[in-house]
Residue, then its C-alpha position, 0 to 999 in steps of 0.5 A: m624270740h619274745f613278743d611283748d603283747r601285754l599292752g594289747t591284752v590290757l586294751r582287749l579287757r572288757a571293763g564292765s564294772g568299776a573294779v575292772r575299770r580300776i584294774q585296767f587303769r592301774q595296768l595301763l599305768d604300769l605298762l605306759g610308765t615303763s615304756p621307752a621314751q622313744t616308743r611310738g605306734e598306734q597301739l600306744d596312742a590307743a592306750y593313752v586314749r583309753l587311759g583318758e576315758l577311764a580317768k573320766e569314770i574313776p574319781a580323782a582321789e582314787r586315781a591319785a592314790m593309784i599313781g602314788d603307790a610305791g610299786l608304780r614305776l613312772r619313767s615315761p615323760r609322755l605319761v607324766a605330761a598327760l597326768a600333769e594335766g589332770e586334777p590337782a591331786v592327780s597332777a601332784a601325785a604324778l609329779q611326785r612319783a615320776r622318775l625321769s632323767d635330767d634331760q627328760w625333766l629339762d625337756l618336759l618342764p616348759a610343756l607342763p601346765p603352770s599350775s602343776r610346776p609348783y608341785l616339783r618344789l616339794r622334791r629334793d632329788l632333782s638336779p641343780a640344772v632342773g632347779e635352775l630351770l624351775a626358777r627361770l620358769g617362775v617357780t620359786d615358792r609353792g604359794l602365797p605367804p601366809v598372813q602373819p598374826a599380830p601380837l595379842p594384847e593381854s586384855e584379849v587373853a581368856v581365862e578358862p578354868l580347868p574342870a576339877p575332876a580332871s585336875v591334879t593339884a599340889s595338895t593332892i600330891e602332898s596328901e597322896a595317902q589320904p582319901e581323895p575328897e569329894p568334888q566340890p562345885v566351882a564358881e564361875a570365873i570372875a572377870e572383874p579384877g580384885r574379886e576373889p572367889s569363895l572357894p580355892e581357885p583351881p589351876v587355869i589354862l591360858h588360851p589366846a583369843p581367836i585371831r581376828e583374820e581379815t576376809g574378803i578382797g582386801a585380805i587377798v590384795k594385802r597377801i599379793e602385795a606382801y608376796r611381791r615385796t618379798k620375792q620380786v628383785i628388780d635389777h633394771v627396769p625393762a624398756n617396754d611394758s611387756p617384758r618377756l617371760p623367763l622361758d630360757e629363750g635367750h639363745v634362740l635369738e642369737v642367730p649367727e651371721r654365717a652358720s658353720a654347722f648345725d644339727f637337724a632332724t627331718d620327718a619321713e618326707g625329708r622336711i626339717v622339723w627340728s634343728d639347733p635353736g640359732v638356725a631353727p627359724l631359718v631352716s624349719g620346713l626346708r626339704i632336704a631331699g630336694t637339695v641333694q645334687n649328686a645322683e648317687f646320694a639321691k639313690l642312697y636317700s631314696r633307699r633310706q641309707p646313711l649319708h656321708a659328706c653328701p653335697i647339698s645347696l641351701a637357698g635362703a637367708a644369709p646365715i644358711a645360704g650356700d653349699w653344705q655337706l650332709d652327714a645323716a643316718p635314718w631312724f625308724d620306729p622301734l615298734t613298727g619299723h616305719f621310716l621316721g626321717y633322718r637325723g644328722r648334721l649339716r656342715r660347711p665344706s672345707l675351703k682347702a683340700p687336705l695337703v696330705p692325702p689320707v694314709t691307706e694301708s698297703p696289702a702287706d700291712r692288711m695281711r700282717q694285721m689279719l695274721h696277728e688276729l688269727r694267731t691268737p685263737v690258733n695259739a689258744i687251740q694249740v695250748g688247750a690240745e696240749i693240755i689234754q694230750q699231756q693230761l696236765f689237769g687229770a687222766t684223759p681217755h686215749e681217744y681224746r688224747a689222740l684227737a688232741a695230739s692231732i689238733a695240736g699238730d694241725a695248729a702247729r702247721m697253721l702257725s708255721a704257715f702264718e709265720e711264712l705268710d708274715r715273713l713274706a709280707k714283711l720282706d715284700s714291704g721292706a719292714m724286715e731285714l735279714d740278720a747280717g753275719e758271715t757264712d760259707l754258702a758252699a758248706v751250707i749247700a753241701a750240708t743241705v744236700g746231704q740232709l736231703g740224700s736220705h729221702t732222695a737216695s731211695r728214689g734214685s734222685g738228688f743233686t750232683v754238686k760241682d764246686e768251682a770255689a772251695s768256699l763262698p762266704v756271704g754276708l748273712a747269718r747262718l740261720e738265714v742262709e740255711r733257710i734259703a738253702w732248705r727252701l730252695l733245694a727241698t722244693l726242687a728235690g720234692t718235685s723231681a721224678p724218680g731217677e731224675v738227678l739235678r745238676l748244682k753248680l757253685r761259683e763266685h762271680g763279680g763279688m756275688a756268690r752264685v748257685d745254679i740248679g737244674l730244674p726238674a722236668v715238671l718245673a721246666a715245663q712251666k713257661g717263664d716265671a709261671l713256676f713262681e705262681a704255682g698254687a698249693g697242690a698244683i704240682p705234686q711234691v714228695i718233700s714239702a718245703g712249705v704249706f702253700g706249695v711250690g710257687f709260694a716257697l720259691r717266692l719266699a726264697r726270692a724275697e729272702a734273696r732280694a732282701a739280702g741284696g741278691d736275687l733268685i731268677r729263672k735262666d732257661d732250664k735252671l734257677r740261679l740264686t745270687l747272694p752278696g759275697l764277702t771277699t777276703g778283705d771283707g773278712a779281715h776287716t770284719q775280724d779287725a772290727a770285731q777285735s777292736a770292739d772287744 
């Protein structure tokens, strides 16, 4: 953390001599000139007071020279305004060196002394908006027009002889090789016409006679009249003898009949100190804190918290009277942290309630969004680990490769878990449908039982299958059926005790393929559907069908069955899986449809 105490250090400097005072003045110019426009505080006020004291002890010419230094950064509107109130030389230097934004110029110009504004006409880097405001403020020229000299008569042209030693004549050019003659005395110039001098006349220089400039009050009056004749353009004669000054106040007088919204700012006590020009005369000084009707919003206001859609009521003139909604945020002093007030907007409440309620995201949508945000970093971790493990960018120590392989495996398991969560969220919200097809459920069950046999045979557990139907065709793709069968059978086989064999019965009933599987003792002890809610690690498993435990695996299998048009329910001490079956007619119809499509 960095703490800027430069201003305090400069203020603590003892200015015992003129040189030290000049150094302190220049340092204050540097620090105050680069301070942010919104900065407030007692230390800053003390710096401006000290700057004014030093200005009284340093000549204006020296201060103007320091302000006009190319290395000075003058970006503070407050400092520019303070310097503009000084002597003409100081004011001119400050306004020439100031580097402000257009908004800052537009706010500062009306506050500048009228005698200082013309200095800005010398600048060519100001925007057109600033130039227009200067024109509206009456700053069009830098001063009165100069007196035009009258043409001089020929009789007033004086003839002045050129001194002979300093002149160069044509004869000297022609006779450059000859020795230069001695200087000869030259007679005075003869003013009377017709008289010739006794010696050759040297070249002469013609000078106009001094201009006979009028002085006194009469000359000043003539200059003022000339200025008015050239610069004053009268479109229409005003109705009164005291027209308004061009201070850009036209919009202030446009008070709406009924205000619909306006921006405002308050002080620390909650009184409006600024608002939009159209309603400023009507709301200035109103205390917002006393108009808050809701106790909850009053508590937020007392705690200096942001306010949104806070109902308030204003009493006053017709344009502002009535109910309003307040949206405001607190603002604080950046240096001291003191509360300075609220800034916000007042708007009329909506007359009609919205016809359509706001759309809120369902828990499933929020889950899917969160998973989407988690996949990106996990994918990046997995890719980085595989790059290290496979030494794609060069040789890597075996220890790092082993760690990278472990990290890649963990990332793969996390991505698998994300996929299961995303699949369950989509199935529950109806955003996903299982792929249709034609698959023999009995064959898939038999293959899955055989696959699990390599794990259950050594423990003396497993399944005994009783087929009442040679085949059980269902209307799902084989991959979807294999997922359901593996998730269900692996979960039950993993929770069965050694020597515990589960009975499995397949049959067709009412157009539905039905699979009844006995529950292991540890699951049969669960009451009702509590086995669907078992958390990860709550029930020990030898074979894991998912990262999140028995309950999640069974819920996902149930969601898949329901998405296919079936269900997974508990019947006493067994689980019953039902899936929509395909009759022979359905199969023939499917084949005929496929042939016709071909």
